[in-house]
LOLUMTOR-579004 format. One record per residue: x, y, z of N, C-alpha, C, O, CB in turn. Coordinates in steps of 0.2 Angstrom, whole numbers, padded with zeros to 4 digits, always signed. Each point is the difference from the previous one (the first is absolute). Glycine has a CB too. Layout:
# residues N
XYZXYZXYZXYZXYZ...
This chain:
# residues 157
+0279+0483-0272+0004+0005-0003+0006+0002+0005+0005+0002-0002-0015+0002-0005+0008-0005+0014+0005+0002+0005+0006-0004-0001+0006+0003+0001-0015+0000+0007+0009-0009-0010+0006-0004-0001+0004+0002-0006+0006+0000+0001-0012-0010+0004+0003+0012-0010+0004+0003-0006+0003+0007+0002+0006+0001-0002-0014-0006-0006+0005+0009+0012+0003+0006+0003+0006-0002+0004+0005+0003-0001-0016+0003+0000+0010-0010+0006+0006-0002+0004+0006-0003-0003+0005+0001+0002-0014-0003+0007+0007-0002-0015+0006-0002-0004+0004+0005-0003+0006-0001+0000-0013-0009-0002+0004+0016+0000+0004+0005-0002+0004+0004+0006+0006+0001-0001-0015+0000-0008+0005+0000+0014+0003+0003+0006+0006-0004+0003+0005+0003+0002-0016+0003+0000+0011-0012-0002+0005-0004+0003+0006-0001-0005+0005-0003+0002-0014-0003+0005+0008+0007-0013+0006+0000-0005+0004+0007+0001-0003+0005-0001-0004-0013-0007+0013+0007+0010+0004+0006+0001+0000+0005-0006-0001+0006+0001+0008-0013+0007-0006+0005-0014+0001+0004-0006-0007+0003-0001-0001+0006-0001+0010-0013-0004-0014+0003+0005-0007+0003-0002-0002+0005+0006-0004+0004-0002+0001-0015-0004+0005+0009+0012-0002+0005+0005+0003+0007-0001-0003+0005+0001+0002-0015+0007+0007+0010-0010+0004+0006-0001-0004+0004-0006+0000+0006+0001+0011-0011+0003-0013+0001-0009-0003+0003-0005-0007+0003+0002-0002+0006-0002+0008-0014-0006-0010+0004+0012-0006+0003+0003+0001+0006+0004-0004+0005-0001+0000-0017+0002+0009+0012+0003+0002+0006+0004+0001+0006-0004-0002+0006+0001+0006-0013+0008+0001+0006-0014+0002+0006-0005-0006+0002-0003-0001+0006-0002+0012-0011+0001-0016+0001-0001-0006+0002-0004-0005+0004+0004-0003+0004-0002+0005-0013-0006-0003+0006+0014-0006+0002+0005+0002+0004+0006-0003+0005+0002-0002-0015-0006+0011+0009+0007+0002+0003+0006+0008+0001+0000+0004-0003+0003-0013-0003+0003+0011+0011-0011+0007+0001+0000+0004+0002+0006+0006-0003+0001-0009+0006-0013+0000+0001+0016+0003+0001+0006+0002-0006+0005+0005+0000+0003-0011+0012-0004+0001-0016+0001+0001-0007+0004+0006-0004-0003+0003-0003+0004-0016+0003-0002+0014+0001-0008+0006-0004-0003+0006+0004+0002+0005-0004+0003-0012+0001-0013+0007+0009+0010+0007+0004+0002+0001-0001+0008+0006+0001+0001-0008+0007-0011-0003-0008+0014+0001+0000+0007+0001-0007+0002+0002-0002+0006-0008+0012-0004+0005-0015-0006+0002-0007+0002-0005-0004+0003+0001-0005+0004+0010+0009-0003-0018-0003-0003-0005-0004+0003+0000-0007-0003+0000-0001-0006-0007+0011+0008+0007-0015+0002+0000-0007-0002-0006-0004+0003-0002+0001+0006+0014-0001-0007-0015-0004-0003-0006-0005+0002+0004-0005+0004+0003-0004-0003-0011+0006-0006+0006-0003+0016+0003-0005+0004-0004-0007-0001+0003-0005+0000+0002+0014+0008-0011-0008-0008-0005-0006-0001-0007+0003-0002-0001+0006+0002+0008-0013+0007-0010+0003-0012-0007+0002-0002-0004-0007-0002+0002-0005-0003+0002+0016-0001-0010-0011+0007-0005-0005-0002-0007+0004+0000-0001+0006+0001+0008-0016+0003-0013+0006-0004-0006+0003+0000-0002+0003+0007-0005+0004+0000+0002-0013-0009+0006+0007+0014-0002+0003+0006+0005+0006+0003-0002+0004+0004-0003-0015-0002+0011+0011-0004+0005+0005+0003+0005+0002-0006+0001-0004-0004-0003-0001+0016+0005+0010-0010+0006+0003-0004+0005+0003+0005-0002+0003+0004-0005-0002-0015+0013-0002+0009+0005+0003+0004+0005+0003-0004+0003-0003-0005-0004-0006+0014+0003+0015-0008+0004+0004-0004+0006+0003+0004-0001+0002+0006-0008+0002-0013+0015-0005+0005+0006+0001+0004+0004+0006-0003+0000+0002-0007+0001-0014+0010+0002+0016+0001+0004+0006-0002+0006+0000+0004-0001+0000+0006-0009+0007-0010+0016-0006+0001+0006+0000+0004+0002+0008+0000+0000+0003-0005+0004-0015+0002-0001+0014+0008+0003+0007+0001+0006+0000-0005+0005-0004+0000-0009+0006+0012+0004+0003-0016+0006+0001-0004+0000+0008-0002-0004+0004+0003+0003-0015-0008+0006+0013+0002+0002+0007-0001-0006+0004-0003-0002+0005+0002+0014-0008-0003-0016+0000-0004-0005+0003-0003-0007+0001+0004-0003+0005-0002+0008-0009-0009-0006+0000+0016-0006+0000+0004+0001+0002+0007-0005+0000+0004+0001-0008-0012+0010+0011+0010+0001+0002+0006-0002+0007+0002-0001+0004-0005+0011-0012+0005-0010+0010+0006-0002+0007+0002+0006+0003+0004+0005-0004+0001-0017+0002-0001+0012+0008+0002+0006+0003+0004+0001-0003+0007+0005+0001+0003-0007+0009-0010-0003-0014+0009+0000-0003+0007+0003-0007+0000-0001-0004+0005-0008+0011-0002+0012-0009-0009+0003-0007-0001-0005-0006+0001+0001-0005+0003+0009+0010+0001-0016-0004-0007-0005-0005-0001-0004+0001-0006+0002+0004-0004-0003-0004+0016-0003-0005-0014-0004+0000-0006-0005+0006+0000-0004+0001+0005+0006-0014-0006-0002+0017-0004-0005+0005-0001-0007-0002+0001-0002-0005-0003+0010+0011-0005-0012-0002+0011-0007-0002+0002-0004-0002-0007-0004-0004+0000+0004+0011+0011+0001-0003-0016-0003-0001-0006+0001-0007-0003-0004-0003-0003+0004+0016+0001+0006-0015+0002+0002-0006-0002-0003-0006+0004-0003-0005-0003+0014+0010-0001-0012-0004+0010-0004-0005+0005-0007+0000-0003-0003-0005+0000+0011+0007+0010-0011+0004-0011-0007+0000-0002-0001-0003-0007-0005-0004-0001+0004+0014+0007+0006-0010-0010+0000-0003-0007+0000-0008+0001-0004-0003-0003+0010+0013-0002-0002-0012+0009+0001-0007+0001-0007-0003+0003-0002-0005-0002+0015+0006+0004-0015+0003+0003-0007-0002+0003-0005+0000-0005-0005-0005+0000+0009+0009+0011-0005+0001-0015-0005+0001-0005+0001-0006-0005-0006-0003-0002+0005+0015+0004+0007-0014-0004+0000-0005-0005-0002-0007+0003-0003-0004-0004+0013+0010-0001-0009-0007+0012-0002-0006+0003-0008-0001-0001-0002-0006+0000+0012+0006+0008-0013+0006-0007-0008-0001-0001-0002+0001-0007-0004-0004-0003+0003+0009+0014+0005-0001-0015-0002+0001-0007+0001-0006-0005-0004-0001-0004+0006+0013+0006+0003-0016+0000+0002-0005-0005-0005-0006+0001-0002-0003-0005+0014+0006+0006-0015-0003+0005-0006-0005+0001-0006+0002-0004-0004-0004-0003+0008+0001+0015-0005+0010-0012-0006+0002-0004+0001+0000-0007-0004-0003-0004+0002+0011+0013+0008-0006-0011+0002-0001-0008-0001-0007-0002-0002-0001-0006+0010+0011+0007-0005-0015+0003-0001-0007-0002-0007-0002-0001-0001-0005-0003+0012+0003+0009-0015+0005-0002-0007-0002+0000-0004+0003-0006-0006-0002-0002+0006+0000+0014+0003+0007-0015-0004+0004-0006+0004-0002-0006-0003+0002-0006-0001+0007+0013+0010-0012-0007+0004-0002-0006-0004-0004-0005-0002-0006+0002+0012+0007+0006-0010+0001-0014-0003-0004-0005-0008-0002+0001-0002-0005-0003+0014+0001+0000-0015+0008+0007-0007-0002+0001-0004+0002-0007+0002+0004-0003-0001-0002+0016-0007-0005-0014-0004+0001-0005-0003+0007+0000-0002+0004-0004-0001-0016+0003+0002+0014+0008-0003+0007+0001+0005+0004+0003+0004-0002+0005-0015-0003-0003+0012+0011-0004+0005+0005+0003-0002+0002+0007-0006+0001+0001+0009+0003-0013+0002-0003+0016-0001+0003+0007+0005+0005+0001+0006-0001-0001-0011-0010+0005+0002+0017-0002+0005+0005+0002+0001+0000+0008-0004-0002+0004+0000+0009-0013+0010-0006+0010+0003+0000+0007+0003+0006+0002+0004+0003-0004-0003-0015+0004-0002+0015+0006+0003+0006+0002+0001+0001+0007-0004-0002+0004-0001+0007-0014+0011-0003+0013+0000+0002+0007-0003+0006+0001+0001+0005-0003+0010-0011+0004-0016+0006+0004-0003+0006+0002+0002+0003+0007-0001+0006+0001-0009-0011-0007+0014+0001+0010+0002+0003+0006+0006-0005+0002+0000-0006-0001-0011+0011+0004+0016-0001+0001+0006-0004+0002+0001+0002+0007+0000+0006+0002+0005-0007-0013-0004-0003+0016+0002+0001+0007+0006-0004+0002+0001-0005-0002-0013+0008+0005+0017+0001+0000+0006-0004+0002+0002+0002+0007-0001+0005+0002+0005-0005-0014-0001-0005+0015+0002+0000+0007+0007-0002+0000+0002-0006-0003-0013+0005+0008+0016+0004-0002+0007-0002+0000+0002-0001+0007-0001+0004+0005+0003+0002-0015+0001-0012+0011+0002-0002+0007+0007+0000+0001+0003+0001+0006-0013-0008-0006+0014+0005-0005+0007-0001+0001+0004+0003-0006-0003+0001-0005+0001-0011+0012+0008+0011-0006+0004+0002-0006+0001-0005-0005+0001-0006+0002+0006+0014+0006-0008-0007-0014+0000-0005-0005+0007+0000-0003+0002+0004-0005-0014-0002+0002+0016-0007+0005+0006-0001-0003+0001-0008-0002-0004-0004+0002+0009+0013+0005+0000-0010-0012+0000-0007-0002-0005-0002-0005-0002+0004-0004+0007-0007+0015-0008-0003-0010-0005-0003-0004-0007+0001+0003+0000-0003+0006+0008-0005-0012-0013+0011+0003-0006+0000+0003-0005-0003-0005+0000+0000-0006+0002+0011+0012-0006-0016-0003-0005-0003-0004-0007+0002+0003-0002-0001+0005+0010-0009-0007-0012+0012-0003-0007+0002+0001-0005-0006-0003+0001-0002-0005+0002+0014+0004-0007-0014+0006-0005-0006-0002-0007+0003+0001-0002+0003+0005+0011-0012-0001-0013+0007-0009-0007+0001+0000-0003-0007+0000+0002-0004-0005-0001+0015-0001-0006-0012+0010-0003-0007+0000-0008+0001-0002-0004-0004+0002+0012+0000+0007-0009+0009-0013-0007+0001-0001-0002-0002-0007-0005+0002-0003+0005+0008+0010+0003-0015-0010-0001-0002-0007-0007-0003-0001-0003+0002-0005+0015-0005+0005-0015-0001+0004-0007-0002+0000-0005+0005+0000-0005+0000-0004+0009-0011+0009-0003+0016-0001-0004+0006+0001+0000+0004-0006-0005+0002-0003+0007-0001+0015+0004+0000-0015+0001+0004-0007-0004-0004-0005-0004+0003-0004+0015+0002+0008-0010-0011-0005-0003-0004-0005-0008+0000+0001-0003+0001-0005+0013-0009+0005-0013+0007+0006-0007+0000+0001-0003+0007-0002-0005+0001-0003+0006-0009+0012+0003+0014-0007-0002+0006-0002+0000+0002-0007-0005+0003-0003+0009+0000+0014+0001-0006-0015+0000+0001-0007-0006-0004-0003-0003+0003-0005+0016-0001+0005-0014-0008+0002-0005-0004-0003-0007+0003+0001-0004+0000-0004+0011-0010+0006-0008+0013+0004-0006+0004+0002-0001+0006-0005-0005+0001-0002+0005-0006+0014+0006+0009-0012-0001+0006-0005-0002-0002-0007-0003+0004-0003+0012+0002+0011-0006-0011-0010-0001-0003-0007-0008-0002-0001-0003+0002-0004+0015-0005+0003-0014-0001+0006-0007-0002+0000-0005+0005+0001-0005+0000-0003+0009-0010+0008-0003+0015-0001-0005+0005+0002+0001+0007-0005-0005+0003+0000+0004-0008+0012+0007+0006-0014+0001+0006-0004+0001+0006+0005+0002+0005-0003-0009-0010-0006+0007+0004+0015+0001+0005+0005+0008+0001+0001+0004-0004-0001-0015+0001+0007+0012+0009-0004+0007+0002+0002+0001-0002+0008-0005+0002+0004+0006+0007-0012+0003-0013+0009+0001-0003+0007+0007+0002+0003+0005+0001-0003-0013-0011+0000+0008+0011+0010+0006+0002+0003+0002-0005+0006-0005-0002+0003+0002+0014-0006+0009-0013+0003+0003-0004+0006+0006+0003+0003+0003+0004-0004-0008-0015-0001+0007+0009+0011+0006+0002+0003+0004-0006+0000-0001-0005+0003-0004+0014+0004+0011-0009-0009+0005-0005+0000+0006+0002+0004+0002+0006+0000-0005-0010-0011+0006+0000+0015+0005+0001+0005+0006-0003-0002+0000-0006-0003-0008+0007+0012+0014+0002-0009+0006-0002-0001+0005+0001+0006+0001+0006+0002-0003-0004-0015+0005-0007+0015+0005+0001+0006+0007-0001-0002+0001-0005-0003-0010+0001+0011+0013+0008-0006+0007+0000-0002+0004-0002+0006+0000+0003+0005-0002+0005-0014+0006-0014+0008+0005-0002+0005+0007+0000-0002+0001-0001-0006-0010-0006+0010+0013+0008+0001+0008+0000-0002+0002-0007+0001-0004-0005+0001+0005+0017+0003+0006-0013-0005+0003-0007+0000-0001-0003+0006+0000-0006+0001+0008+0010-0009-0009+0000+0014-0001-0003+0006-0007-0002+0002-0001-0003+0005+0011+0010-0001-0014-0005-0009-0007-0002+0001-0004+0005+0004-0006-0001+0001+0009-0011-0001+0000+0018+0001-0003+0006+0003-0005+0004-0005+0003+0001-0005+0007-0001+0014-0015+0002-0007-0005+0004-0004+0003+0007+0000+0001+0003+0005-0011-0010-0002+0012+0009-0009+0003+0006-0002-0006+0006-0002+0001+0005+0003+0010-0011-0006-0016+0003-0001-0005+0005-0002-0006-0004-0001+0000-0006-0002+0008+0014-0003-0014-0005+0005-0006-0003-0002-0004+0005-0004-0001+0006+0002+0001-0013+0009-0002+0005-0017-0004+0004-0005-0007-0003-0001-0001-0006+0000+0012+0010-0005-0016+0001+0004-0007-0002-0002-0001+0004-0006+0000+0006+0000-0004-0008+0012+0002-0002-0017-0002+0002-0007-0007-0001-0001-0002-0005+0000+0014+0003-0004-0016+0008+0003-0007-0001-0002+0000+0000-0008+0002+0005-0003-0006+0001+0013+0002-0012-0012+0000-0001-0008-0007+0000-0002-0005-0002+0004+0015-0005-0003-0011+0010-0007-0007+0000-0003+0001-0004-0006+0005+0000-0004-0008+0011+0009-0003-0015-0007+0000-0004-0006-0007+0001-0003-0005+0000+0003+0013-0009+0002-0008+0009-0011-0006+0001-0004+0001-0003-0007+0005+0001-0003-0008+0010+0009-0003-0014-0008+0000-0003-0007+0000+0006-0005-0004+0005+0001-0002-0016+0003+0010+0010-0009+0000+0005-0006-0006-0001-0004+0000+0004-0005+0013-0003+0006
């Protein structure tokens, strides 16, 4: 089912509809899926008038949204159209900021297999399970701008 979900996400028109239905603020601040497969997801955001702060950089909340989407899209892809419903929820967020975020920032999460295994185990056992997913944001020069850790919980419905 992950392949069906990525087909939607990688189609520009369907992705915009997905955002408007599920994450309207992500649509308005300009979050884009840079790449996605079963192991990783990368989400890009460019600085523009709507997502800037008074310090001439991208507002921290927008950076957090991009980082969360890079982890959440992997989770959503793994629960999409399953026979069994799975609830997913962010329980905790930690963020560290290293450089001013200007230009294009790409957040990458490489925890796809961990997410898949956790969801499968939550379905099999019926237990609520928790994992920590990391998303690293880099600027166009390849410098790390921010690092986020999202604690996700998954439970079979």
